[in-house]
N, C-alpha and C positions, 0 to 999 in steps of 0.2 A: 229427520222427520219428528213432528211433535207427538206428544203422547198424551195419555190422560193421567193427571196428577192424582194420586190418593193420599191424603194426608191421616197417619194415625198417630196415637200418643207415644207407644214404645218403639224403640229401634229394633228390639228382638222380634216384634210383630211384623215390621215393614218387611224383612228378607222373607218371612214365610209366606205372607200375602202376595208378595210380588210374584213368586213362583206360582201361586194357584192362578193368578189373573193372566199371565203370559206378557209378550211382548209390547202389547199396545198400551200397558200402564207402568208407570213409574211411581213405586211406594215410597214415600219419606216420612219421617218422624218429626213431631213438634217438641218431643222429649218432655211430655208432660204440659203442665200448664204454661202460657206464655205471658200472660198479663194478670196482674192484681190491682186492686184499689190502690190509689195513690194515698200518700200520707199528708196532702194538703187539705186546705180549707178548715172548717170550725172543728176543734179538738183533733186534728190529723185523720179525720174519718174517710177523707177523700170522697165525700158524698156532700151535695148541695142540700141541706136540710130544707131550705127555704124554697126549692123548686123541685118539689115531689121527689125529693131524693135521689136526684140524678147524680149517678156515679161518674168518677173520673178515674179512668184507668192509665196505668203506665206498666211498660214491659218489666216482668221480673229480672233482677240482677243476672246478667250474662245470657238473656234471651233476645236482645236486640238482634244480635247477629244471626241467631235463629230466624227470626221473623224477617229479616232482610233477604236471607236465603230463599225462604219459602215465597216471597214476593217474586223473586227471579223465577223460580220455578214455575210459579203460576202463569207468569206472563209468557212463557213459552210453552206452555200446555194448551192442548184442545179443549180441556173441561178439568175441574176441579171436584173431586169426592172428599167430603169430609167423614172420615171413619173412626171417630173416637169413640171412647166407651159407650155401652148403651144403658146409661144412666143419666139423672140430671146433670150431675157433674160434667159428664162426657159431653151432653148436649150444649152445656154453658161453654166448655173449651170449644166446641165447634163453632158457636156463634163469635167467640173472641177471634178465632183464626180468620172467619168470614170479614170481620170487622177491621183487624189488623193489617190483614192482606190487601183488603180493599175489593173483595169479590161483590159483584153486583148479583142480583137474584137470578139471572139467566146464566151465570157464569159457574153455578155449583150444584150439587145435591148432597143430601146427607144420608150417610149409609149405615145402617146398624145391624150388627150380628151378635148372636149371644154365644157363638162357639167359633175357634179358628180351625175348621175344617175345608178342605176344597168345595165340596158339594155347597155348604151352607154360605161361605163366602161368594161364590159365583150366583146362588140365588138371591143373596141380599141386594147385589147390585141391581137384579131385575125389580126391586121394590124401593129404589131410592125415593127420597123425598126432600121436602125443605125443612128447615130447621123450626123445631116446635117452640114458639116463642113463649109459651105458657110455662113450658119445663124450665126455660131459660130465666124466666122472671122469678120463678119459685127458687131456682138455686142461688140467684143473684140476690134475692131478698134474704135468704138465710146467710150469704156473705156479708151483706151489709149489717144484719142483725147481730152477727156475731162480732163484726168490727165494733159495732158502737157499744155493745156490753162489755166487749173484751178490753177495748182501750179505756173505757170510762172506770170500769171496776178494777182493772189493773192497776191503773194510776192511783186510785183511792187506797188500794191494799199496799202499795208501796209506800206511801206517805205515811199511813195509819199503822201499819203492821210490818212483820218481817217477811210478809208473802210476796212472791213476785207477780201473780196473775191471778184472774178470776175469769169464769165464762159460763156461757148459758148452759151448757150441757155438763161441763167439767164440774162445776160448783154444785149441781144437784147430786151428781153420782158421789162426789166427796161428802156430801150430807148424808146419804145413805150410809157411807161407811162409819162417820163419826156417830150417827144415831145408833148403829148397831153396837159400837163401843160402849156407848152409854148405857145400852140395854145390858150388856153384859156386866159393866160396872155395878148397876143397880140390881143385878139378879141375886136372889137370896135362895140357895140350894134348900131343897125339901126332901127330908127323908121319908123313903118307902121302902117296903120289904115286898119279896115275893116268896112263894112256897111252891116247890117243884117235887113232883113224884117220880121216882126213877124206877123204870122197868128194866126188862133184859133188852129189849128191841126200840124202845123209844121213852121219851120224856111227855109228862103232862103237867102243865101249870094251872094253879088255882085261878079261876076265872070269875066266879060268882058264888054267893051265898044264898040259898033258897031262890036260886034264878034270878038274883038281882045284883048289880055291879059291887064289887068288895075292894076297899081301899085299906091297905094296911100300912099304917102311920109311922109304928115304932117296933121295937123288939118286943115289947110286952104283950102287944096285940098278936103278934106272929106265935109267940109261946102258947098264947091261951088258944089259939086255932089250932096248933100242933097238938095240944093236950086232949083235944076232942076228936083227932083223927086216928084210924086204925090203919093197918098196911093193906086190908082188904077194900077194893075200889069195885062198884058195881058199874057194869056197862049200862048207861042210861040211854044212849042214842049213838047210832052210826051214820053219819051222812055220807053219800057219795054222789058227786056230781062231774061232769064233764065241762070244762071251760076252754075258752079260746084265747090264747095269747097273740095279739096282733103286733105286727111289725110297726116301726115309726114311719113318719114321712121321710121323703128325702130330705137332704140338708138345704138349709137357709144359712144366711151369713152367721146369724147369732149361734144356731144349734151346731154348726160346723166348728165354731170357735170354742163353744163349751165343750163339747165331744173330744176335739183333739187336745184340749186341756186335760180332760179327766183321763183320757186314755193313752195319749201320746205324751203328756206332759209338756206340750207346747204352749207358749204364750200365745195371745191373740196376735200379736204383731209378726211373730214367727209363722202362724198358720197362714195369715194372708200374704205374707211374703212369699212363702212356697206355693200357695194356690194361684198367685198370679204367675208365677213361671209355669204352672202346669196349663194354665189357661192360655199363655200367650204362645207355647208352643215347645215340644221336645222333639230332638231328633232321635227317633228310633229305628235308625238303619236305613229302611226303605223309603222313608219320608220324614219330613218334618211336620208334626200337627199338633194342635191343641188337644189336650187329653181331657180337659173338664170344660164345662160351661162357664159362663161369668160368674164370678165368686161374690159379687155384691148384689144381693136378692133377698127379698123377704117373700117370696112366692114358692109354693111347694109344688106348683104344676109342673107336670112332665108333656113334653111333645107327644102327639100322637104317634109318630114316625118311631120315636124312642120306645115307647111302651109296645108297639107292634113288634120291633125288633127283640125286645127283651123278653117278652112272652115268647117268641120263637125260641130264643136261647134257653129259656128255662125248661121248654118242653124236651128240648134235645139233651140238655146235659143232666136234667134232674128228674124229669118225668111229668107227665101232664097233671098228676095229683099235686105237684108244687105250684101250678099256676094260681095266681091271686087274683085280686080285685084292684081296679084303680082308685086310689084313696080319694075321698071327696075332701077338699081343703076346707077346714074352719076358718075360713077368710075372715080377718078381722077388718075394721072400718079403715085402718091405716096402712094396709098393705096395698104396695103397688105391683100389680100383675103383667108388668110390661114384658118381662122374660121370665124363664124357667128356674126351677130349683137347680142346685149344684148337683150335676150328674156327670158320669163319663160321657165323652161325644161318641164313643162307639163301644157297645158292650162287648164285643169281640175281643177288645184290647185288654185281656185279663192281666191284672198286675204282675203275675209270675212270669208272664210271656216277654214282659218289657222290662223287667226288673234290672237286668244289665244296663240300661240305657239311663236309669234313675239314680240319683243320690240316695241314700239311706232315709234320709227325711222325707225327700220327693216320693219315695217308694211307699213308705207308712202313711202318709197322707192320702195318696192317690188310692192305696188299698182300702182305706177307711171310706172314702167317697164312693169308689166303685161298689163294695158290697153293702153300703147303706142305701144306694140307688135300686141295686139289684134286689135286696131283701124287701124294700117297699112294694114291690110287684110280686112278691111271692105269697103263698097261701098261709094262713095263720098256724102257729104251732097249737097241738090239741093236748090238754092236760087234765088227768083225771085226778081229783082231788077228794081226799078222805078227811072227815073231821070226826072225833071220837069225844064223847062227853061222858066222864065218869063221875059218878057221885059217891062221896064218903061222908055219911052223917050230914047231909044236906049241904055239904059243899061241893060245888061242881068244878072238875078239873077238865081242862080242854086240851088237845093234841091235834095237831093238823099235818097231814103228809101229802105228797103229790107225786105223780108219775108222768113223765112225758110219753104220750102214745103215738105222737107223731110231730117230727121236728118243725115240719114247715120251713118258714123263714130261716129259723135257727140254724138250718143246713148250712147256709153261708155266713150268718151273722153271730154264731157263737162265740167266736174270739172277743167280741165287743159287748155281748149281752150274756150274762151268765145265768143259766136256768137248769138247775140240777135236780136229779132224782132224789127226793126225801119220803121214801114209801113208809107208811104205816104197816104193821104185820097185818096179814089176813085173819081178822078176829074171828071169822066163821070156825077157824081150826080149833079153838077152844071148846071144851066140853061143857064149860060152865060160864055165866056171864059175869063171873066174879074173877078180878085179876088181882094179884099179890104183888105189891110194890117191893123192891128191893130196899129203897130208903126214901125217905120224904125230907127233903132240907128247905131250910129258910135260907134267904139271902138278902143283905141289906144293899140299898141302892140310894142314889142322891139324884134329883132332877138336875138337868145340865142347862146351861145358859145358851141362848140362840148363837149359833156358830158364825165366826167372822167371814166375810165374803172372801171367797176365792174369785179369781179372774172370771172363771165359769159361771159362778153364781150370780155375781155382779151384772155380767153381761144378760143372763137369764131375767135377773130382775129389771134391769133397764129396759129390756124388751117386753116384759109383761106390763111395765107403767108407761110404756109408749114414748120412752125418752130417748132422744137420738135416732139414728137411722142405721142400716148395715155397715155404711163407710166409716162411721165415726166412734164404733164401739173400741177397736184396737187403739185408735189415736187417743181417746179418753183414757184407757187404762196406763198408757205411756205416759201422758202428761202428768197424771197424778204422782207417778213416781219420780218422773224427772223434775218436778217442782218441789220434791220432798214433802209433800203433804200427805203421803202414804208410804210406808214401807211394807214389802212382801216378806214375810217370814214364814217357812214352810207352807208356801203357797196361799197365804191368808194375808188380806189387807189389814194392816194397824196403822191408825191414824197417827201422825206426828204431832207434836205440840202445835207448831205453826199451822197444819191442817185443821185442828180443832178451833185456833183461834180464828182463822179466816172464817170457818163456818159460822162461828159465833157473831162474829163482826157482821157479816153479810145477813144473818138471821135478824140481828138487831134493826136493820133499816130496809132490808129489801126481802122480807118474809112472803110478801105478796107476789114477787116475781121469781125468786130461787126457790122454786119448791116444785114438787113432782107435778101437780095438776096443771100450773101454769105453763110449765115446759111441755107437757103433752099436749095441750091445748095449741100451743104455737105449732107444734109438728103438724096438728091437723089442719091448721090455718094456711100453712104453706103447702100442704096437699091441695088446698082448695085453690090456691094461686095456681097449682100445676094443672088443675083440672079446667081453670079459666072461669071459676065461680066466685072469685074473691080478687079484688084489684090490690096489686103488689104494694104500690105506695100509700094506699090508705091503711094497709095493715100495718106498715112500718110507722106512719104518723100516729095511728092511735097508740102504739107501743111506745113511741118517743115522747109524747106528750105526758104519759104516765111515768116514764122511766127517769128522765133528766131533773125533774122536781126532788125526787128521791135522792138522786146523786148529789144535787146541790146541798140539800139538807144533811147528807151523810158527811160531806167535806167539812161543814159547819159544826157539826154536833158529835162526831165520831171521835172518843178519845184516842189518841196516839199513844202507841206503846213505847214507854222511854226504855232506853237500853238498861240492862242491869248492871249495876255498879259492882265493881270487884272489891271495893274498900282500900284501893290503893290511889295514890296520888300520882299525876303526871310528872316526871323527872325534868320536863322541858318548862311548863307553865304552871304546875301547882293544881290544875284542874282535877276533877274526878277520872279515874280510869273506868272505861265501861266495856261490855261484851257487846260486840256487833257482829252481824252475820254479812259475809261476802261470797263472792262466786265460789270460793273454795272452802266454805265452812266458816266456823266461828274464828274471831280474833279480837285481841284486846287492843283499844286505842284511847285516845284523849275525847273527853265528853265537849271539848271546846273547839271541835272540828266543824268547819275548815279552818278557822284561825290558827288552830293548832294541829299539826298532821302527825303528831306522835304515834307510832304503833310499835306495840311491845313484841318482841321476838321471843317466840316460845318454841320449845322442842316437843314434839309430840311423840309419845311413846306408843308405838305400834306393836302390837303382839302379833306375829305373823304365826299361822298355824299350819296351812297347807295351801297347795295350789288349788285354784278355782277349776271345778269340772266344767263350768259352763263358758269361760274365756280364758284369757291368758292372764289373769290377774292372780291375787293371792287372796285366800279366805284369812280374815284378821277378826280379832275380837273385838266387839262393839258393845255398846250400851244404848238402851232405850231410854226415853225421856224420864221413865221411872227409876232408872238405874240397873235393870235387868239386863244379865249379859246374853248377848247372841252372837252367831258368828255369820259375817257377811264378806262379799267380794269388795276389795279395796277399789273397783273400778265403778262402784256406784255413783250415778243411777244408770249408767250406760249397761250394766249387769247388775240384775236384781237378786241373784242367787243368795239366799240365806237360810240359817238353820238355828234352832233354838240349842240343840245339843252339839257339844264340842266334837268336829270330826278328827278321826284317828290318821288322815292320810292314806288309810288303805281303801281299796276298791273291792265291792261285793263281788265273790266269785260266781254269783248266779246273775245279777243285772247290771253289773258294772258302776253302780251308784256308790257314793262315799259311805263308809263305815262310821259309824258315831259311837260314841260313849253314853250309854243311858241307863241308869239304875245300876250301876257297877257292871253292866253288860255290854259286850261290844256287838252292835247289831247293825243291819243295813238300814239307811235313811229312807230307803223307798220300798223294798219288799219285806217279807217276813223272816229272812234268814239272820240266825242268831249264830255267833262264833263260839263253838264249845271251849 
């Protein structure tokens, strides 16, 4: 008996969804993408530039068999439902499936769902539709655009530098890292001083002189001020006010990656991998169900049903006073609101109740997502804040304290957002309006350079600038380290020598295209294609007419980086020996290659320190391009664990991270623990 065929991307999804739909349906998996652009035609683009950028597709390696099997299944089925992911990429995959299998318009429908739960899946089939061609054209335009830029610039970089690739989003992200490094190198620290009055219950910091801002530039100025102060301070003003502390929006892709990095120490790639599992379905004993909604989104919207159920949950478990308001999204122009924020599929599936079914990392991420969504619908926390102004010979000192009078959403989110009571004493208890300080102290400081980007901060900056989309952030981070354009040391991006070289070369010839403004504008243009307001091939044609002449000029005029000579002669032909870069790092060979293929065999001395805590590799001593020693995994770039300080090989008794030696002390690399 024929059944209806449902095609999804992931094998793990197929089993879960088939259970929900029942015996009339057979659910199979395409195992992700099935086709990609061929490498035929001009420059291997797989695109007919002269015929409105018509693409030519071919099966991805190993997928021809999958396509043939799907064709057979489709032929013996009553009807075909294409149920790939609910985003542009998923829409494009559905179109590829339809085209590759040979489905006619009457033979199929497209099904979209934002969560994999029984009720949502069944309801989605009641609203099946046709493929959205505008979404497909937008995604395919992005793919063609990235193919053209990637192929042309990568070949350019390979011929002129030691780099391996360049790309539309990747190269702009790298420029942000390089620009920040140069800001740090150019930064000149400036000295400044603070003066603090110490009392029994609090401290007050010098804030103004004669109610005007004061800047203490050196110790001489600090001593001059101290000479004019007594220990007696007059209470000039006490201000008390109540303020509200609001919870944040539920997660979108970028904010989830940022918070998971900051709070759980997860990389963007790890976060998305775990989130994918939580979305596709977990066996929780009584059933297999998706635990979170789709994790590639930039919308903060929540469904009316989820809001209603969560308000009921809050009322029962925490009380009516904890009910909040639905947050109004500050929607940006480039946000796609096709589906919801990342949230739990069922507010009654408390993390602790299903912990036994989850791995440690799955539990941590699910818990973070669960409580962020719950907190977003809870009431504001209420804080009483007190500010006191003390006068001492026309120098005004300020102290601020606060007390939480109602915890609100912090009732559930305090593990991730610290807000401690720091009360000031009740000044009404003093009989006099004069307070006597125990001591008045000066302290020297220096301004600090801007911080290097962490993964979280780089993703935040990319989102703010409109570079890339939710699905691209994790891949961009991975590419930068895999290409060895940047290394991650103590969670911060450091550009490598080749990363800086690539950026400088690109800026010399492509500054008009490889920049934040142009990349963000292109994202907006692709959105307009998705909305049907811009013609896709016209967008590509306008880009290419500007891009290709720049590439030709760069091939002609960009200077090729010559290999560094070692000062030795080749023992086989007498030519100069040079340092080259290969797949496995640097090596020494003859400058007359390919006529002479001599390669010098060298023994590398590797100083092994301890086992890598992030993989099965070893922590070894390494050096930066400037010769500074750091400690990283020998499996780099597959594993990017690295530290500035030398690991001892011991684990912290509090958090189980590596112990390090720093300033003659043995301390934890992660928490505040110091070995006595």
